[in-house]
C-alpha positions, -999 to +999 in steps of 0.1 A: +321-208+054+286-221+060+274-213+095+248-240+101+251-237+139+236-202+136+206-214+116+200-242+141+197-216+169+181-187+150+152-206+135+135-216+169+143-181+183+127-164+154+096-186+154+091-183+192+098-146+195+073-136+169+045-155+187+048-136+220+023-107+218+020-091+252+014-098+289-020-093+304-034-096+339-059-122+348-077-096+370-089-066+350-100-034+367-137-044+370-128-079+385-139-088+420-103-095+429-092-059+423-122-045+440-116-067+470-079-057+472-088-020+469-115-022+496-093-041+520-064-016+517-085+015+516-103+010+549-075+022+572-061+049+548-092+060+529-085+097+535-051+097+517-053+068+493-066+088+463-040+116+467-007+098+466+012+088+435+014+051+427+048+037+437+057+016+407+038+033+379+051+062+358+026+090+360+025+127+367+018+141+402-014+158+390-051+152+392-057+151+355-057+121+332-019+118+332-019+114+369-047+088+371-046+050+373-074+033+355-062-004+358-035-006+384-027-043+381-022-041+344-002-009+346+022-025+372+027-054+349+033-031+319+058-011+340+077-043+350+079-051+313+092-017+304+118-016+332+131-050+323+137-044+286+131-080+278+146-091+245+130-124+237+153-132+207+184-126+228+171-147+257+161-176+234+195-175+216+213-175+249+191-203+262+200-226+233+237-217+230+245-218+268+219-243+279+201-222+304+191-187+316+182-171+349+156-145+359+156-127+392+132-099+404+147-067+417+139-032+429+166-007+420+161+030+424+125+024+432+119+007+399+107-029+399+121-051+371+132-086+361+169-091+354+177-121+330+212-133+333+235-161+320+235-195+336+271-191+348+260-168+377+236-194+390+247-216+419+220-238+435+227-249+471+237-285+476+207-292+499+183-280+472+166-253+493+185-223+483+204-205+455+231-180+451+236-155+422+272-143+420+283-118+394+306-088+389+292-053+387+301-032+358+333-013+369+337+024+366+367+040+349+382+048+384+378+012+395+395-001+364+424+023+369+428+012+405+424-025+396+396-036+419+361-050+413+328-052+432+309-085+433+272-088+441+261-120+459+223-125+461+211-154+482+177-170+488+169-196+513+137-216+518+121-224+551+088-241+559+066-211+554+089-183+542+117-172+518+147-153+531+166-130+507+200-115+514+221-090+493+258-088+500+285-067+483+321-078+481+353-060+469+383-076+454+416-066+472+452-065+459+455-102+463+423-108+443+405-120+474+369-109+481+363-087+512+328-081+525+317-044+522+300-031+552+298+007+545+262+016+540+270+044+515+289+021+492+263-007+494+235+017+485+255+033+457+266+001+441+235-021+446+210+008+442+187-006+468+176+006+502+195-009+531+163-022+546+158-043+516+192-061+517+177-087+541+141-095+539+117-124+548+086-131+527+060-150+547+038-175+528+062-181+499+076-216+497+096-214+464+127-193+456+120-161+436+149-169+412+136-187+381+159-210+361+151-223+326+171-253+314+174-263+278+171-301+273+180-311+309+190-346+317+193-366+350+231-361+348+229-324+338+197-309+353+209-274+345+205-281+308+226-287+277+235-265+247+215-271+216+248-272+197+264-300+217+281-325+194+278-300+165+311-282+167+331-311+151+307-313+121+308-275+117+346-276+116+344-303+090+321-282+068+344-251+072+375-271+062+358-288+032+344-255+019+379-239+023+396-267+005+370-265-023+377-228-026+414-234-029+409-260-055+386-238-075+411-209-073+438-231-088+418-249-114+387-229-120+400-200-140+398-204-178+430-208-198+437-196-234+459-213-260+470-193-290+492-201-321+530-198-317+532-169-341+506-149-322+525-155-290+558-143-305+541-112-317+526-105-282+560-108-267+575-083-291+546-058-283+552-064-245+589-058-249+583-025-267+557-013-242+570-025-209+606-035-216+595-070-205+582-097-229+564-115-201+541-086-194+515-094-220+485-071-221+452-090-227+439-060-247+464-068-274+444-100-281+414-081-294+428-085-330+447-117-337+459-136-367+444-168-379+466-198-384+466-222-414+438-243-398+415-213-394+420-210-356+432-179-337+429-191-301+412-218-280+398-215-244+403-244-220+382-245-187+377-273-162+342-283-152+339-265-119+308-285-109+331-315-103+356-296-081+353-301-043+330-321-021+298-301-019+277-332-019+297-343+012+290-310+028+253-313+022+253-348+038+270-333+069+244-305+070+216-330+069+231-349+098+234-317+118+197-308+111+185-343+120+204-342+153+190-308+163+154-314+151+156-287+124+136-290+092+156-292+060+133-267+044+148-241+067+180-243+046+175-241+008+211-254+003+202-290+012+166-292-002+164-320-028+135-304-046+119-270-045+085-259-057+074-224-067+044-211-049+034-229-016+003-225+004+005-217+041-005-252+050+022-267+027+048-244+043+037-255+077+042-292+069+076-284+054+086-268+087+067-291+110+098-306+127+111-271+136+076-259+146+072-288+170+106-281+185+098-244+187+065-250+204+082-270+231+107-241+237+079-216+237+058-234+263+088-237+286+098-200+280+062-188+287+061-206+320+096-192+328+083-156+321+051-163+342+072-174+372+095-144+368+065-119+367+049-137+397+081-132+417+083-096+407+047-091+418+056-106+452+082-079+456+057-052+445+031-065+469+056-062+497+057-024+490+020-020+479-006-045+492-031-034+466-011-053+440-024-089+433+002-117+432-005-137+400+009-155+371-001-131+343-013-144+309+013-144+282-006-138+249+007-158+220-002-158+183+004-183+155+039-193+149+037-190+111+022-158+097-012-158+081-028-134+057-048-107+075-080-117+057-077-153+070-071-141+105-101-118+104-124-145+089-113-171+115-119-149+145-152-134+133-165-170+128-155-178+164-173-147+176-205-155+156-204-190+169-204-178+205-171-194+214-151-162+216-158-128+232-159-095+213-129-082+232-108-113+223-119-111+187-108-074+184-076-081+202-067-110+179-075-091+147-056-061+159-027-075+179-006-044+176-032-021+191-030-009+227-054-020+255-070+015+255-077+013+217-093-022+222-117-009+249-127+021+228-133-001+198-156-023+219-176+008+229-179+020+193-191-014+181-216-017+209-230+018+204-235+012+166-255-020+171-292-020+165-311-009+195-348-010+204-368+023+201-382+041+231-416+024+227-400-010+228-382-001+260-415+008+276-439-017+262-417-045+247-413-052+210-443-040+191-462-058+164-485-042+139-515-054+159-502-038+190-495-006+172-532-005+160-544-008+196-556-044+190-581-034+163-585-042+127-587-018+098-625-013+105-619-005+141-632-039+154-614-052+185-592-082+182-583-110+206-548-121+215-548-144+185-558-116+161-594-128+156-623-104+157-642-103+191-679-109+187-698-081+204-731-089+222-757-067+205-783-076+231-763-061+259-780-031+275-765+002+266-755+029+290-787+049+283-809+019+291 
């Protein structure tokens, strides 16, 4: 079986997932926006602000480094990412296979996160100004034994200047009908949220917090289409053709041996003596055989297996599938008409250009989807802590196809020397796997090692040799600003005169 459908989905997911390299705030700790937010919120509570633990950030309740917050905005974004356990490859595969994915912000057990779900839980309202998310909660062993389920219904409705959110919990009864749960203890236990947060109104927000990403939407299907639509029939044809080819090979592909009649009679006698059955001929008895009158002992007959089956037909179907899904043929060596040995990175890029173009489109839409999801989560965080800035954070991306480290370093150093890229961005691009703290320390190390002016230069400016000689030549004669000797008036009266 040749699973071409998997290749069609896996290739864009692999290319896009490897380009996503982190999430950074647009407002670092020294930005005016963070200073303004901090000043505005500290005025009424300045006496206690520095003593309480940050609500959404993992830290110790101490006054040492482990209990300090150096860049609150970035640390909140990092915490959202950690709590969400975002798996880009899984999300992209689900997007292409199912035709869409959903992201919803949530605060459970005091932890803020983004929950990404399948499209089948997403129900937009008919009037276009609201949405429902309906899904079953994971049942406990006791619930499975008793045969009931809990269903969470999350609703958002838009108004002119606000968004209203509502969390409801339902329980399936014996007749499999849903009954609204009103007991506060059960609601809090199953939904893991405070009762005060089950119904909230967010002033100033005009869009729903739920983000939906559709794959190849159309006017007739705005919720998206599967990347594998129309492919299943061709995949079945490939599977059946390969299976039929295997059966044909099994019947006709094995080599057959013909031997003289006398040799065959002797083998039957040996088999009769050994196994009491002349048909149980042991191939080891053919290691020494007699030669007939024509000088032959045995002859091997084998069918040309290259002519068995319809592999050329299979390759034609695969090419059709790749063309329909904008997948480069170079992604599958099976159907490549020609193959070269060593290829440069540029040559490989052009070989995969069709898949790269398709993947870039998916990446741009997925990045915007993530930005919307993080913005919604920051709205929820700001509702609890008004020091947090509501923003669409920057999703850092790198090249879709890998480059040698030397090429990456040379390219970024050239940009820095040309003045079109900052030192911080240069270090981050050359060392994408390093943490933000390491990047800042590396900047300080580089700046401290740069050539600095000496103490005299700091006081008097950069010194020339003439300045250092107190504006006099080797003979002690004074010099003007141009370095020429100053003519002294010998007729001028002296001090004694």
